N, C-alpha and C positions, 0 to 999 in steps of 0.2 A: 504492500500499498505506499509507504513512504518513497518508492522509486516512481510510482506513478503520478504521485502529488510533485514530486521533484521535477519530473518531465514535463507535467503540467505547468508548473511555475516557470520552467525554463522556455516553454511554447510562447506563453503568454509576455514574458519579458521581450522574446526574439520580435513577436508581431508589434508589440510598443515600440520597439527601436526602428523597427521598418516603418511603421506608420509615421513616427517623429521625423524619420530621415525623408519621407516623399514631401511632408506638409513643409518643412524647414526647406527644403529644396523650391517649392513653389512661393513660399513667402519670399525668399531671397531673389527669386525672378521678379515678382511684384515690386519689390523694393528697388531693385536694379533698373525696372522699366521707369520708375518715378526717377531716378537718377540720371540715367541715360538721356532721357527725354527733359532733363531739366523742367520736370512739371512744375515745382515749387516756385521756381523764379519767373517761368512764364505765367502763371497764376497771379503772382504779384505785380507784375508789370501789366497784366489785364486789368487787375482791380485798380491799380494807379492810373492808368491811362484810359479807362472806361472801354476798352477792346474786346475783342472774343475772345473767350476762353479757350484754351488749346484742347486739342482732342488726347483723350488719353487712350493710349492703346497698351491694354494689358493683356497677359497671358490667359487664355482660359482658365478657370479654376479647376484642372482635370483631378488633381490628387484631393481636393477637398471634397468636391462631389462623389469621388469614390469612397473615402474614407468616413464621410458624414456619419453614416451608421454606426460605426465603430470608434467613434471618438469618447463613449464613456470608458473605454479602456486605459485612458490617462487619469492621472491623479488630479484632483482639484487643487487649484482653480483653472488648471490648464484648459479643461473643455470651453471653459466658459471664455476665456481669452481668445481662443481659435476661433471660435463661433464670432465672437464680439469684432475680431480683427476683418473675418470676411464679410461680416454684414456692414460693418463700417464702409468698407471699401465699395461695395454694390451701391451704399448711399452715395457715396462720393461719385461714382460713375453716373448714377442716374441724375443728381443734382448737375454735374458738367454738361451732360446731353440737354438738360431743360436750359441751362445757359446759354448754349451753343444755338437750341433751335429760337430762344428769344432774340439772342443778337442777330440770327439770321434774317428774323421776323422784321427787326428794327431796319437792318440793312435793306430790305426790299421796300419797306414802307419809305426810306429815305432816297432810293432810286428813283421810284414813282413820283415822290415830290419833286426832286431833281429835273425828273423829264417833263413835268407839266410846268415847272417855273422856269426852266432854262430858256423855251422858245420865247416866252412873254418877255424874259429880259433882254433877249436878242431883237425883239422889234422893237420894245421900248426905248432901249438904250443904243441900239444899232451896232450890237455886239456881232 
């Protein structure tokens, strides 16, 4: 019985290490995407200049989606922190998409206004 319990414990430890390794690799890839794309600096510039938000090109969350049902194998508070990280990242993606849509909408409205305004300026002022 001791041997079976020991083997079971060893298998669980190996599984936790493999799951952790996959998640760490994916989280590093996400953080690297932020770093390589200089996303934080681009967001600061866009906020200060009232410009368009940069596009966020993140790798798909393959490891997290595959491991989500096994996340309870980790000790507390790690499962909560992992879920929080991925949930927050999804919210950031959604927020950026919304900002991009709003800025594109403003640009379309601005272009339409310019198209209407420019001909009248040309005729009035002889431009």
